KOLGU-4560 file (N, C-alpha, C; in nm, 3 decimals, padded with zeros to 5 digits):
<recs>
<n_xx: 00.135 n_yy: -01.613 n_zz: 03.273 ca_xx: 00.023 ca_yy: -01.677 ca_zz: 03.207 c_xx: -00.065 c_yy: -01.572 c_zz: 03.093 mol: A seq: 1 type: MET>
<n_xx: -00.106 n_yy: -01.595 n_zz: 03.064 ca_xx: -00.193 ca_yy: -01.434 ca_zz: 02.973 c_xx: -00.312 c_yy: -01.480 c_zz: 03.019 mol: A seq: 2 type: LYS>
<n_xx: -00.402 n_yy: -01.392 n_zz: 02.981 ca_xx: -00.551 ca_yy: -01.420 ca_zz: 02.979 c_xx: -00.653 c_yy: -01.446 c_zz: 02.868 mol: A seq: 3 type: GLU>
<n_xx: -00.732 n_yy: -01.506 n_zz: 02.794 ca_xx: -00.758 ca_yy: -01.511 ca_zz: 02.703 c_xx: -00.937 c_yy: -01.504 c_zz: 02.731 mol: A seq: 4 type: PHE>
<n_xx: -01.010 n_yy: -01.434 n_zz: 02.602 ca_xx: -01.130 ca_yy: -01.481 ca_zz: 02.604 c_xx: -01.153 c_yy: -01.559 c_zz: 02.487 mol: A seq: 5 type: LYS>
<n_xx: -01.255 n_yy: -01.667 n_zz: 02.544 ca_xx: -01.231 ca_yy: -01.757 ca_zz: 02.441 c_xx: -01.510 c_yy: -01.712 c_zz: 02.446 mol: A seq: 6 type: VAL>
<n_xx: -01.537 n_yy: -01.712 n_zz: 02.343 ca_xx: -01.655 ca_yy: -01.641 ca_zz: 02.294 c_xx: -01.708 c_yy: -01.785 c_zz: 02.203 mol: A seq: 7 type: THR>
<n_xx: -01.808 n_yy: -01.872 n_zz: 02.328 ca_xx: -01.936 ca_yy: -01.948 ca_zz: 02.179 c_xx: -02.028 c_yy: -01.868 c_zz: 02.150 mol: A seq: 8 type: TYR>
<n_xx: -01.991 n_yy: -01.879 n_zz: 01.971 ca_xx: -02.179 ca_yy: -01.833 ca_zz: 01.916 c_xx: -02.302 c_yy: -01.946 c_zz: 01.844 mol: A seq: 9 type: PHE>
<n_xx: -02.422 n_yy: -01.934 n_zz: 01.889 ca_xx: -02.484 ca_yy: -02.015 ca_zz: 01.897 c_xx: -02.549 c_yy: -01.953 c_zz: 01.732 mol: A seq: 10 type: PHE>
<n_xx: -02.581 n_yy: -01.818 n_zz: 01.748 ca_xx: -02.612 ca_yy: -01.788 ca_zz: 01.633 c_xx: -02.545 c_yy: -01.624 c_zz: 01.612 mol: A seq: 11 type: ASP>
<n_xx: -02.633 n_yy: -01.559 n_zz: 01.529 ca_xx: -02.573 ca_yy: -01.434 ca_zz: 01.533 c_xx: -02.625 c_yy: -01.304 c_zz: 01.657 mol: A seq: 12 type: GLU>
<n_xx: -02.688 n_yy: -01.339 n_zz: 01.766 ca_xx: -02.697 ca_yy: -01.238 ca_zz: 01.854 c_xx: -02.700 c_yy: -01.306 c_zz: 01.967 mol: A seq: 13 type: GLU>
<n_xx: -02.686 n_yy: -01.422 n_zz: 01.956 ca_xx: -02.635 ca_yy: -01.520 ca_zz: 02.126 c_xx: -02.526 c_yy: -01.618 c_zz: 02.185 mol: A seq: 14 type: HIS>
<n_xx: -02.463 n_yy: -01.532 n_zz: 02.216 ca_xx: -02.313 ca_yy: -01.632 ca_zz: 02.282 c_xx: -02.290 c_yy: -01.627 c_zz: 02.402 mol: A seq: 15 type: TYR>
<n_xx: -02.203 n_yy: -01.748 n_zz: 02.467 ca_xx: -02.175 ca_yy: -01.731 ca_zz: 02.585 c_xx: -01.959 c_yy: -01.704 c_zz: 02.597 mol: A seq: 16 type: ILE>
<n_xx: -01.954 n_yy: -01.641 n_zz: 02.651 ca_xx: -01.848 ca_yy: -01.617 ca_zz: 02.675 c_xx: -01.752 c_yy: -01.663 c_zz: 02.855 mol: A seq: 17 type: ARG>
<n_xx: -01.620 n_yy: -01.697 n_zz: 02.851 ca_xx: -01.556 ca_yy: -01.706 ca_zz: 02.923 c_xx: -01.448 c_yy: -01.677 c_zz: 02.882 mol: A seq: 18 type: ARG>
<n_xx: -01.328 n_yy: -01.662 n_zz: 03.014 ca_xx: -01.169 ca_yy: -01.647 ca_zz: 03.008 c_xx: -01.098 c_yy: -01.779 c_zz: 03.094 mol: A seq: 19 type: PHE>
<n_xx: -01.002 n_yy: -01.744 n_zz: 02.988 ca_xx: -00.912 ca_yy: -01.900 ca_zz: 03.090 c_xx: -00.762 c_yy: -01.881 c_zz: 03.066 mol: A seq: 20 type: ILE>
<n_xx: -00.635 n_yy: -01.905 n_zz: 03.137 ca_xx: -00.539 ca_yy: -01.853 ca_zz: 03.141 c_xx: -00.471 c_yy: -02.017 c_zz: 03.112 mol: A seq: 21 type: PHE>
<n_xx: -00.409 n_yy: -01.892 n_zz: 02.997 ca_xx: -00.263 ca_yy: -01.987 ca_zz: 02.944 c_xx: -00.134 c_yy: -01.956 c_zz: 02.894 mol: A seq: 22 type: GLU>
<n_xx: -00.048 n_yy: -01.988 n_zz: 02.889 ca_xx: 00.106 ca_yy: -01.961 ca_zz: 02.861 c_xx: 00.107 c_yy: -01.914 c_zz: 02.759 mol: A seq: 23 type: GLU>
<n_xx: 00.050 n_yy: -01.933 n_zz: 02.657 ca_xx: 00.002 ca_yy: -01.927 ca_zz: 02.464 c_xx: -00.071 c_yy: -01.897 c_zz: 02.420 mol: A seq: 24 type: SER>
<n_xx: -00.102 n_yy: -01.817 n_zz: 02.257 ca_xx: -00.257 ca_yy: -01.872 ca_zz: 02.176 c_xx: -00.261 c_yy: -02.017 c_zz: 02.174 mol: A seq: 25 type: GLN>
<n_xx: -00.142 n_yy: -02.077 n_zz: 02.177 ca_xx: -00.172 ca_yy: -02.209 ca_zz: 02.092 c_xx: -00.214 c_yy: -02.346 c_zz: 02.160 mol: A seq: 26 type: GLU>
<n_xx: -00.116 n_yy: -02.287 n_zz: 02.339 ca_xx: -00.211 ca_yy: -02.336 ca_zz: 02.430 c_xx: -00.354 c_yy: -02.305 c_zz: 02.437 mol: A seq: 27 type: LYS>
<n_xx: -00.451 n_yy: -02.206 n_zz: 02.458 ca_xx: -00.548 ca_yy: -02.165 ca_zz: 02.445 c_xx: -00.607 c_yy: -02.296 c_zz: 02.355 mol: A seq: 28 type: ALA>
<n_xx: -00.586 n_yy: -02.236 n_zz: 02.201 ca_xx: -00.688 ca_yy: -02.301 ca_zz: 02.119 c_xx: -00.679 c_yy: -02.490 c_zz: 02.204 mol: A seq: 29 type: GLU>
<n_xx: -00.546 n_yy: -02.524 n_zz: 02.199 ca_xx: -00.619 ca_yy: -02.694 ca_zz: 02.186 c_xx: -00.634 c_yy: -02.705 c_zz: 02.310 mol: A seq: 30 type: ASP>
<n_xx: -00.630 n_yy: -02.639 n_zz: 02.439 ca_xx: -00.727 ca_yy: -02.670 ca_zz: 02.520 c_xx: -00.943 c_yy: -02.683 c_zz: 02.432 mol: A seq: 31 type: LEU>
<n_xx: -00.927 n_yy: -02.550 n_zz: 02.350 ca_xx: -01.060 ca_yy: -02.490 ca_zz: 02.299 c_xx: -01.066 c_yy: -02.646 c_zz: 02.220 mol: A seq: 32 type: VAL>
<n_xx: -00.951 n_yy: -02.715 n_zz: 02.135 ca_xx: -00.999 ca_yy: -02.819 ca_zz: 02.051 c_xx: -00.998 c_yy: -02.924 c_zz: 02.146 mol: A seq: 33 type: ARG>
<n_xx: -00.973 n_yy: -02.969 n_zz: 02.279 ca_xx: -00.932 ca_yy: -03.113 ca_zz: 02.362 c_xx: -01.084 c_yy: -03.093 c_zz: 02.425 mol: A seq: 34 type: ARG>
<n_xx: -01.166 n_yy: -02.973 n_zz: 02.463 ca_xx: -01.280 ca_yy: -02.968 ca_zz: 02.517 c_xx: -01.411 c_yy: -02.974 c_zz: 02.412 mol: A seq: 35 type: GLU>
<n_xx: -01.369 n_yy: -02.944 n_zz: 02.190 ca_xx: -01.501 ca_yy: -03.034 ca_zz: 02.145 c_xx: -01.560 c_yy: -03.174 c_zz: 02.198 mol: A seq: 36 type: ARG>
<n_xx: -01.647 n_yy: -03.128 n_zz: 02.160 ca_xx: -01.818 ca_yy: -03.178 ca_zz: 02.151 c_xx: -01.844 c_yy: -03.222 c_zz: 02.243 mol: A seq: 37 type: ASP>
<n_xx: -01.797 n_yy: -03.167 n_zz: 02.393 ca_xx: -01.801 ca_yy: -03.229 ca_zz: 02.508 c_xx: -01.922 c_yy: -03.161 c_zz: 02.609 mol: A seq: 38 type: GLN>
<n_xx: -01.906 n_yy: -03.198 n_zz: 02.722 ca_xx: -02.012 ca_yy: -03.090 ca_zz: 02.835 c_xx: -01.867 c_yy: -02.995 c_zz: 02.850 mol: A seq: 39 type: TYR>
<n_xx: -01.866 n_yy: -02.909 n_zz: 02.884 ca_xx: -01.782 ca_yy: -02.777 ca_zz: 03.011 c_xx: -01.905 c_yy: -02.736 c_zz: 03.070 mol: A seq: 40 type: ILE>
<n_xx: -01.869 n_yy: -02.727 n_zz: 03.220 ca_xx: -01.927 ca_yy: -02.592 ca_zz: 03.283 c_xx: -01.812 c_yy: -02.495 c_zz: 03.366 mol: A seq: 41 type: SER>
<n_xx: -01.836 n_yy: -02.372 n_zz: 03.343 ca_xx: -01.785 ca_yy: -02.251 ca_zz: 03.445 c_xx: -01.829 c_yy: -02.167 c_zz: 03.438 mol: A seq: 42 type: PHE>
<n_xx: -01.778 n_yy: -02.122 n_zz: 03.542 ca_xx: -01.883 ca_yy: -01.930 ca_zz: 03.622 c_xx: -01.824 c_yy: -01.850 c_zz: 03.556 mol: A seq: 43 type: THR>
<n_xx: -01.912 n_yy: -01.738 n_zz: 03.494 ca_xx: -01.860 ca_yy: -01.623 ca_zz: 03.424 c_xx: -01.810 c_yy: -01.532 c_zz: 03.532 mol: A seq: 44 type: ASP>
<n_xx: -01.790 n_yy: -01.436 n_zz: 03.485 ca_xx: -01.753 ca_yy: -01.265 ca_zz: 03.524 c_xx: -01.871 c_yy: -01.233 c_zz: 03.578 mol: A seq: 45 type: SER>
<n_xx: -01.979 n_yy: -01.273 n_zz: 03.593 ca_xx: -02.052 ca_yy: -01.219 ca_zz: 03.665 c_xx: -02.162 c_yy: -01.289 c_zz: 03.770 mol: A seq: 46 type: ARG>
<n_xx: -02.091 n_yy: -01.440 n_zz: 03.811 ca_xx: -02.102 ca_yy: -01.511 ca_zz: 03.888 c_xx: -02.226 c_yy: -01.637 c_zz: 03.841 mol: A seq: 47 type: GLY>
<n_xx: -02.188 n_yy: -01.583 n_zz: 03.713 ca_xx: -02.364 ca_yy: -01.717 ca_zz: 03.613 c_xx: -02.269 c_yy: -01.870 c_zz: 03.631 mol: A seq: 48 type: ILE>
<n_xx: -02.350 n_yy: -01.952 n_zz: 03.680 ca_xx: -02.273 ca_yy: -02.127 ca_zz: 03.600 c_xx: -02.334 c_yy: -02.129 c_zz: 03.492 mol: A seq: 49 type: TYR>
<n_xx: -02.261 n_yy: -02.164 n_zz: 03.407 ca_xx: -02.328 ca_yy: -02.253 ca_zz: 03.256 c_xx: -02.228 c_yy: -02.372 c_zz: 03.236 mol: A seq: 50 type: HIS>
<n_xx: -02.375 n_yy: -02.465 n_zz: 03.233 ca_xx: -02.291 ca_yy: -02.570 ca_zz: 03.171 c_xx: -02.329 c_yy: -02.515 c_zz: 02.962 mol: A seq: 51 type: GLU>
<n_xx: -02.227 n_yy: -02.583 n_zz: 02.903 ca_xx: -02.183 ca_yy: -02.603 ca_zz: 02.788 c_xx: -02.153 c_yy: -02.738 c_zz: 02.706 mol: A seq: 52 type: LEU>
<n_xx: -02.247 n_yy: -02.753 n_zz: 02.550 ca_xx: -02.225 ca_yy: -02.856 ca_zz: 02.511 c_xx: -02.150 c_yy: -02.783 c_zz: 02.411 mol: A seq: 53 type: HIS>
<n_xx: -02.036 n_yy: -02.784 n_zz: 02.392 ca_xx: -01.966 ca_yy: -02.713 ca_zz: 02.309 c_xx: -01.978 c_yy: -02.781 c_zz: 02.126 mol: A seq: 54 type: THR>
<n_xx: -02.013 n_yy: -02.895 n_zz: 02.112 ca_xx: -02.064 ca_yy: -02.936 ca_zz: 01.955 c_xx: -02.218 c_yy: -02.870 c_zz: 01.883 mol: A seq: 55 type: GLY>
<n_xx: -02.257 n_yy: -02.806 n_zz: 02.012 ca_xx: -02.409 ca_yy: -02.736 ca_zz: 01.963 c_xx: -02.360 c_yy: -02.590 c_zz: 01.969 mol: A seq: 56 type: LYS>
<n_xx: -02.234 n_yy: -02.513 n_zz: 01.909 ca_xx: -02.235 ca_yy: -02.379 ca_zz: 01.901 c_xx: -02.194 c_yy: -02.381 c_zz: 01.793 mol: A seq: 57 type: VAL>
<n_xx: -02.187 n_yy: -02.290 n_zz: 01.700 ca_xx: -02.168 ca_yy: -02.252 ca_zz: 01.558 c_xx: -02.001 c_yy: -02.227 c_zz: 01.484 mol: A seq: 58 type: ARG>
<n_xx: -01.978 n_yy: -02.075 n_zz: 01.633 ca_xx: -01.812 ca_yy: -02.045 ca_zz: 01.531 c_xx: -01.805 c_yy: -02.001 c_zz: 01.750 mol: A seq: 59 type: VAL>
<n_xx: -01.668 n_yy: -02.079 n_zz: 01.721 ca_xx: -01.578 ca_yy: -02.044 ca_zz: 01.867 c_xx: -01.469 c_yy: -01.915 c_zz: 01.870 mol: A seq: 60 type: THR>
<n_xx: -01.416 n_yy: -01.810 n_zz: 01.916 ca_xx: -01.347 ca_yy: -01.780 ca_zz: 01.875 c_xx: -01.204 c_yy: -01.740 c_zz: 01.943 mol: A seq: 61 type: GLN>
<n_xx: -01.103 n_yy: -01.703 n_zz: 02.008 ca_xx: -00.978 ca_yy: -01.746 ca_zz: 02.085 c_xx: -00.935 c_yy: -01.557 c_zz: 02.041 mol: A seq: 62 type: ILE>
<n_xx: -00.919 n_yy: -01.478 n_zz: 02.152 ca_xx: -00.813 ca_yy: -01.379 ca_zz: 02.132 c_xx: -00.743 c_yy: -01.336 c_zz: 02.285 mol: A seq: 63 type: SER>
<n_xx: -00.639 n_yy: -01.271 n_zz: 02.272 ca_xx: -00.588 ca_yy: -01.261 ca_zz: 02.392 c_xx: -00.665 c_yy: -01.126 c_zz: 02.479 mol: A seq: 64 type: GLU>
<n_xx: -00.697 n_yy: -01.155 n_zz: 02.561 ca_xx: -00.768 ca_yy: -01.043 ca_zz: 02.663 c_xx: -00.689 c_yy: -00.924 c_zz: 02.709 mol: A seq: 65 type: TYR>
<n_xx: -00.659 n_yy: -00.855 n_zz: 02.737 ca_xx: -00.569 ca_yy: -00.703 ca_zz: 02.765 c_xx: -00.629 c_yy: -00.660 c_zz: 02.898 mol: A seq: 66 type: HIS>
<n_xx: -00.740 n_yy: -00.712 n_zz: 03.058 ca_xx: -00.806 ca_yy: -00.668 ca_zz: 03.148 c_xx: -00.763 c_yy: -00.517 c_zz: 03.183 mol: A seq: 67 type: ARG>
<n_xx: -00.809 n_yy: -00.419 n_zz: 03.147 ca_xx: -00.805 ca_yy: -00.309 ca_zz: 03.164 c_xx: -00.847 c_yy: -00.246 c_zz: 03.344 mol: A seq: 68 type: VAL>
<n_xx: -00.763 n_yy: -00.211 n_zz: 03.487 ca_xx: -00.821 ca_yy: -00.184 ca_zz: 03.602 c_xx: -00.845 c_yy: -00.068 c_zz: 03.611 mol: A seq: 69 type: ASP>
<n_xx: -01.013 n_yy: -00.052 n_zz: 03.644 ca_xx: -01.093 ca_yy: 00.047 ca_zz: 03.648 c_xx: -01.123 c_yy: 00.108 c_zz: 03.735 mol: A seq: 70 type: LYS>
<n_xx: -01.037 n_yy: 00.028 n_zz: 03.839 ca_xx: -01.023 ca_yy: 00.145 ca_zz: 03.966 c_xx: -00.874 c_yy: 00.230 c_zz: 03.962 mol: A seq: 71 type: THR>
<n_xx: -00.812 n_yy: 00.228 n_zz: 03.862 ca_xx: -00.662 ca_yy: 00.300 ca_zz: 03.852 c_xx: -00.785 c_yy: 00.401 c_zz: 03.757 mol: A seq: 72 type: LYS>
<n_xx: -00.707 n_yy: 00.589 n_zz: 03.822 ca_xx: -00.781 ca_yy: 00.715 ca_zz: 03.703 c_xx: -00.633 c_yy: 00.791 c_zz: 03.698 mol: A seq: 73 type: SER>
</recs>
């Protein structure tokens, strides 16, 4: 599984980001398409719970994320 970063932009300054695991970029895009114009909920990396109506965002970005292990130096 690969990790993808999904960012929902409301305007130039406000956004919410979540991370999903899918087999490919195409499957990540398909998931985001299936969620279009719906309420979704998730907990972000800081432990903050979000409920979001995807129809109210202006831009959605999806990119593969390569997490860096900061414990290894």
